[in-house]
C-alpha positions in Angstrom: -0.5 -45.3 -7.4 0.7 -48.4 -6.1 -1.3 -47.8 -2.8 -4.5 -46.5 -4.9 -3.9 -49.6 -7.4 -3.7 -47.6 -10.5 -0.5 -49.7 -11.2 0.4 -53.1 -10.0 3.8 -54.2 -8.5 4.5 -56.1 -11.3 3.8 -53.5 -14.4 6.8 -52.9 -15.8 9.3 -49.8 -15.3 12.6 -48.5 -16.7 14.7 -45.5 -16.1 18.0 -44.5 -17.1 21.0 -46.8 -17.0 18.9 -49.9 -17.3 18.8 -51.8 -20.5 15.6 -53.5 -20.2 11.7 -53.0 -18.7 11.9 -54.5 -15.6 8.7 -55.2 -13.1 8.1 -52.2 -10.8 8.5 -54.3 -7.4 12.3 -55.0 -8.2 13.2 -51.0 -9.4 11.3 -49.5 -5.9 10.8 -52.8 -2.8 7.0 -51.9 -1.7 7.1 -52.5 1.9 4.5 -55.3 2.5 1.7 -54.6 4.5 0.4 -57.5 6.7 -3.0 -57.3 7.2 -4.8 -56.4 10.8 -5.1 -59.6 13.4 -8.6 -61.3 12.8 -10.1 -61.7 16.2 -11.5 -65.1 17.5 -14.8 -65.6 16.3 -17.5 -65.5 18.9 -19.9 -68.0 20.0 -23.5 -67.8 20.6 -25.4 -68.9 23.6 -26.9 -72.6 22.9 -30.0 -72.3 21.2 -33.5 -73.4 23.1 -32.5 -76.5 21.6 -29.6 -77.8 23.1 -29.0 -80.5 20.5 -28.1 -77.9 18.0 -25.1 -76.5 19.0 -23.8 -74.0 16.3 -20.7 -71.8 16.1 -21.6 -68.4 15.2 -18.7 -65.9 13.7 -19.3 -62.3 13.5 -17.7 -59.8 10.7 -13.9 -58.1 12.1 -14.3 -55.3 13.4 -11.5 -53.0 13.5 -10.7 -52.3 17.1 -9.6 -48.7 18.2 -6.0 -48.3 19.5 -5.7 -48.0 23.0 -2.7 -46.1 22.9 -3.7 -42.3 23.5 -2.2 -39.9 21.0 1.1 -38.2 21.8 1.0 -34.2 21.7 1.5 -32.6 18.6 4.0 -30.0 18.3 3.2 -26.1 18.0 2.9 -24.9 14.7 6.2 -23.0 14.2 3.8 -20.4 12.4 1.2 -18.2 14.3 -1.2 -17.2 12.3 -3.3 -13.8 12.6 -6.2 -13.6 14.2 -7.7 -11.0 11.8 -6.6 -10.8 7.5 -4.7 -7.8 5.7 -8.1 -6.2 4.7 -9.5 -6.0 8.5 -6.2 -4.9 9.9 -6.0 -2.5 7.5 -9.0 -1.3 5.8 -8.9 2.7 6.1 -6.1 2.3 4.2 -7.9 0.7 1.5 -11.1 2.7 1.6 -7.9 5.4 1.0 -6.7 3.2 -1.8 -10.0 2.8 -3.6 -11.0 6.5 -2.8 -8.1 7.7 -4.8 -8.2 5.0 -8.0 -11.9 6.4 -8.3 -11.1 10.0 -8.1 -7.9 9.4 -10.7 -9.9 6.9 -13.1 -13.0 9.9 -12.3 -10.6 12.9 -13.9 -9.1 11.2 -16.4 -12.6 10.4 -17.6 -13.4 14.0 -17.7 -10.1 15.0 -19.5 -10.8 12.3 -22.1 -14.4 13.5 -22.6 -13.2 17.1 -22.8 -10.4 16.1 -24.9 -12.7 14.3 -27.2 -14.8 16.9 -27.3 -12.9 20.0 -28.4 -11.6 17.6 -31.1 -15.2 16.8 -32.3 -15.6 20.6 -32.4 -12.4 21.5 -34.1 -13.3 18.9 -36.6 -16.7 20.4 -37.5 -15.5 23.9 -37.9 -12.9 22.6 -40.3 -15.4 20.9 -42.6 -17.6 23.9 -42.2 -14.6 26.1 -43.3 -13.5 23.6 -46.0 -17.3 23.5 -47.4 -17.4 27.3 -47.6 -14.1 27.4 -49.2 -15.2 24.8 -51.9 -18.4 26.6 -53.2 -17.0 30.5 -52.5 -13.0 30.8 -52.2 -11.1 28.2 -54.5 -7.8 29.2 -53.3 -8.6 29.0 -50.3 -10.0 25.4 -50.9 -6.8 24.5 -52.7 -4.5 25.7 -50.0 -6.7 23.5 -47.4 -6.3 20.1 -49.6 -2.8 21.0 -50.0 -2.4 20.9 -46.1 -4.9 17.7 -45.9 -2.4 15.9 -48.5 0.8 16.9 -47.0 -1.0 15.9 -43.3 -1.8 12.6 -44.7 1.9 11.9 -45.6 3.1 12.8 -42.8 0.9 10.2 -41.0 2.3 7.4 -43.2 
């Protein structure tokens, strides 16, 4: 953060054991970075007028290091050439197909169960409606059974 200049070395800091805030450069000594040496100025040739002998300086240019880079050590972990799915694509296809078949079976089963439930409810409503119109005793028995079922659900 100091290198990024989001905080300054003179900003106050504190940690457990200190009695007062202190500048960060006293808490964490920061090594001073010396700037790169500036190359000497480049002299221009004397212009057509020999009387004017001006010295022209160029902006400092960062020079590349002449030291060859050190050979880096080989990584200890060798990555495989291909990913998991490329190496095991057949097994992945089998798993996906199996999941599709399982979900399809569950959907068919739930659809079948839903249709059976709907048919049972429709048949019960027809029976209840018939009993209400023509058979009072049967209607009373069905209503009592319905009340008991509601009480058990609570």
